[in-house]
C-alpha positions as CSV (number, residue, x, y, z in Angstrom):
1,M,71.5,-81.7,20.4
2,I,73.0,-81.4,16.6
3,V,75.9,-79.3,18.1
4,R,76.3,-82.4,20.8
5,A,75.9,-85.1,18.0
6,V,78.5,-83.6,15.4
7,E,80.7,-82.9,18.2
8,A,80.8,-86.6,19.4
9,H,80.8,-87.6,15.6
10,L,83.9,-85.5,14.8
11,V,85.7,-87.3,17.7
12,Q,84.6,-90.6,16.7
13,E,82.7,-91.2,20.2
14,T,79.4,-91.6,21.3
15,D,77.2,-90.0,24.5
16,S,76.8,-92.2,27.4
17,T,73.0,-93.5,28.0
18,V,73.8,-92.8,31.4
19,P,73.9,-89.1,32.3
20,V,76.4,-88.9,35.0
21,F,79.1,-90.7,33.0
22,G,77.9,-88.9,29.7
23,Y,78.5,-85.5,31.8
24,V,81.9,-86.8,32.9
25,K,83.0,-87.9,29.7
26,R,82.1,-84.6,27.9
27,L,83.9,-82.7,30.6
28,I,87.0,-84.4,30.7
29,W,87.7,-87.2,27.7
30,L,85.8,-85.6,24.9
31,P,87.7,-81.9,25.2
32,T,90.9,-83.8,24.9
33,K,90.4,-85.3,21.8
34,F,88.8,-82.3,20.2
35,L,91.5,-80.4,21.3
36,K,93.6,-83.0,19.4
37,M,91.8,-82.9,16.3
38,G,92.2,-79.1,15.8
39,I,96.0,-79.4,16.6
40,D,96.6,-82.2,14.2
41,E,94.8,-79.8,11.8
42,K,97.2,-77.0,12.2
43,L,100.0,-78.9,12.3
44,S,99.3,-80.9,8.8
45,G,100.6,-76.8,7.6
46,A,103.4,-77.2,9.6
47,F,104.1,-80.6,8.5
48,A,103.9,-79.2,4.8
49,W,106.3,-76.6,5.1
50,A,108.7,-78.8,6.7
51,F,108.6,-81.1,3.8
52,L,108.7,-78.3,1.3
53,S,111.4,-76.6,3.2
54,F,113.9,-80.0,3.4
55,A,112.5,-80.4,-0.6
56,F,113.9,-76.9,-1.8
57,M,116.8,-76.9,0.2
58,M,118.3,-80.4,-1.4
59,I,117.3,-79.0,-4.9
60,G,119.0,-75.5,-4.0
61,A,122.1,-77.6,-2.7
62,W,122.2,-79.8,-5.8
63,F,121.9,-76.8,-8.0
64,V,124.6,-74.4,-6.2
65,N,127.1,-77.6,-6.2
66,N,126.3,-78.6,-9.7
67,A,126.6,-75.1,-10.9
68,G,129.8,-74.2,-9.6
69,V,128.6,-71.2,-7.9
70,A,129.3,-72.2,-4.6
71,K,130.6,-69.5,-1.7
72,T,129.3,-66.9,-4.0
73,E,126.6,-64.2,-3.3
74,I,124.4,-66.1,-5.7
75,A,124.7,-69.4,-3.6
76,D,123.7,-67.2,-0.8
77,G,120.8,-65.9,-2.7
78,I,119.4,-69.3,-3.8
79,M,119.7,-70.7,-0.2
80,L,117.9,-67.8,1.0
81,A,115.1,-68.0,-1.7
82,T,114.7,-72.2,-1.1
83,M,113.7,-71.1,2.9
84,I,111.4,-68.2,1.9
85,V,109.6,-69.8,-1.1
86,P,108.3,-73.2,0.9
87,L,106.6,-70.4,3.4
88,F,105.2,-68.6,0.8
89,L,103.8,-71.4,-0.6
90,V,102.1,-72.6,2.8
91,V,101.1,-69.3,4.0
92,F,99.2,-68.6,0.2
93,P,97.9,-71.6,-0.7
94,M,94.9,-72.5,-3.0
95,P,91.5,-72.1,-1.2
96,S,90.5,-75.4,-2.3
97,I,93.3,-76.8,0.3
98,Y,92.1,-75.2,3.4
99,G,88.7,-73.5,3.0
100,H,86.6,-76.8,3.6
101,S,88.0,-76.7,7.3
102,G,88.7,-80.1,7.6
103,V,85.2,-81.2,6.9
104,T,84.8,-84.5,5.1
105,Q,81.7,-85.9,3.0
106,E,81.7,-88.4,5.6
107,T,80.6,-85.7,8.4
108,V,78.1,-84.0,5.8
109,E,76.2,-87.1,5.2
110,F,76.2,-87.8,9.2
111,V,74.6,-84.3,9.9
112,V,72.4,-85.0,7.1
113,Q,71.1,-88.0,8.5
114,H,70.9,-86.8,12.1
115,L,68.5,-84.0,10.4
116,Q,66.5,-86.6,8.9
117,S,66.1,-88.8,12.0
118,H,64.9,-85.4,13.7
119,G,62.0,-85.1,11.3
120,F,63.4,-81.9,9.4
121,T,61.0,-81.8,6.5
122,R,60.8,-78.1,5.3
123,V,63.8,-75.7,4.4
124,K,62.8,-72.9,6.4
125,D,62.9,-75.0,9.5
126,I,66.6,-75.8,8.7
127,D,66.9,-71.8,8.1
128,L,65.5,-71.5,11.5
129,L,67.9,-74.1,13.0
130,K,70.9,-72.3,11.5
131,K,69.9,-69.1,12.9
132,S,69.5,-70.9,16.3
133,I,73.0,-72.3,16.1
134,K,74.7,-68.9,15.2
135,P,74.5,-67.8,19.0
136,F,76.3,-70.9,19.7
137,E,79.1,-70.1,17.1
138,D,79.4,-66.4,18.4
139,R,79.9,-67.4,22.0
140,C,82.5,-69.7,20.9
141,R,84.3,-67.4,18.7
142,S,84.5,-64.9,21.4
143,R,86.4,-67.1,23.6
144,V,88.6,-67.9,21.0
145,N,89.4,-64.2,20.8
146,L,90.1,-63.9,24.3
147,L,92.4,-66.5,24.2
148,K,94.2,-65.2,21.4
149,G,94.7,-62.2,23.2
150,L,95.9,-63.9,26.2
151,V,98.8,-65.7,24.1
152,G,99.4,-62.6,22.9
153,L,100.1,-61.3,26.2
154,L,102.2,-64.1,27.3
155,W,104.5,-63.6,23.9
156,A,104.8,-60.0,25.1
157,G,105.4,-61.1,28.4
158,F,107.9,-63.4,27.0
159,T,109.8,-61.1,25.0
160,Y,109.9,-58.6,27.7
161,A,111.7,-60.7,30.3
162,Y,113.9,-62.4,27.5
163,S,115.2,-58.7,26.7
164,K,115.2,-57.8,30.2
165,G,117.8,-60.3,30.9
166,F,120.2,-59.2,28.8
167,E,120.3,-55.8,31.0
168,H,121.4,-58.3,33.9
169,S,125.0,-59.1,34.3
170,M,125.6,-63.0,33.3
171,S,129.5,-63.2,34.2
172,T,129.7,-66.9,35.2
173,P,128.5,-69.8,33.0
174,S,126.2,-70.8,35.4
175,E,124.2,-67.5,35.3
176,F,124.1,-67.9,31.6
177,M,122.9,-71.6,31.5
178,S,120.2,-70.2,34.3
179,F,119.2,-67.7,31.5
180,V,118.9,-70.0,28.4
181,F,116.9,-72.9,30.2
182,T,114.5,-70.3,31.6
183,S,114.2,-68.7,28.1
184,A,113.6,-71.9,26.8
185,F,111.0,-72.9,29.5
186,L,109.3,-69.8,28.6
187,F,109.4,-70.1,25.1
188,F,107.8,-73.5,24.7
189,G,105.7,-72.6,27.1
190,V,104.1,-69.9,24.7
191,I,104.4,-72.0,21.7
192,I,102.0,-74.9,23.5
193,A,99.7,-72.3,24.6
194,Y,99.5,-71.2,20.8
195,L,99.4,-74.9,19.8
196,C,96.4,-75.4,22.0
197,V,94.6,-71.6,21.3
198,W,95.0,-72.2,17.6
199,G,94.2,-75.8,17.8
200,Y,91.1,-75.2,19.6
201,D,90.1,-72.3,16.9
202,A,90.3,-74.9,14.3
203,A,88.2,-77.5,15.8
204,V,85.6,-75.0,16.5
205,D,86.0,-74.0,13.0
206,R,85.5,-77.6,11.9
207,L,82.4,-78.2,14.0
208,F,80.1,-75.5,12.9
209,R,81.4,-75.7,9.4
210,S,80.3,-79.3,9.1
211,I,76.6,-78.1,10.4
212,E,76.3,-75.4,8.2
213,F,77.7,-77.8,5.3
214,G,75.3,-80.8,6.5
215,C,72.3,-78.2,6.9
216,N,72.9,-77.1,3.1
217,D,73.2,-80.5,1.8
218,F,69.9,-81.6,3.0
219,C,68.5,-78.7,2.0
220,H,69.4,-79.5,-1.5
221,V,68.1,-83.1,-1.0
222,L,64.3,-81.3,0.5
223,E,64.6,-78.9,-2.6
224,T,65.4,-81.8,-5.2
225,S,63.0,-83.8,-3.7
226,L,60.0,-81.9,-3.8
227,P,57.2,-82.8,-6.6
228,T,57.7,-80.1,-9.6
229,E,54.9,-78.2,-10.6
230,G,53.4,-79.4,-14.3
């Protein structure tokens, strides 16, 4: 029940009181919003990289122009650095930037209220609940790992097909354009598959981290509300 409740909260939806409609909604509509939430989480890093890359390249171009080192090896080194540094900053950010997995205080409070409304009053009951949720998470993680492996196979297949394409004769412009369009179609297919799988991974991580943080917060509430011994 808590997994379903937090899923609906994260995608800003509510379960239908009609069982059939609720099932159809969870089967068709909620997965779309759940996946979009994870993809947005992943794309935020891409947007940060794009912003930093543009800023560093503009600064680098301004420095090269004003320092009078244009068309020299120094200029080439500076421009290469402006491409590498932003990527380095995005790949190795401070843990506090991404460690929360997108979990908000609002979601933590929702979990606390959900536990309170279902009559949890002891820390040991919350510990048992977390142990019961662990198999759900393990099952989801195993599916994500399988999907990541399939994406890896798709990328390997694309690389193989792309390399094999050069072995065939492309003597006419039509053959070359056909090769280009086919390669582009396969490449974008792999990219979409990558975004979906890693977006789903981010959404799953946000779901179970929300429950974990909420349970921990509720345990703190229970412990601080207990009467202290004289």
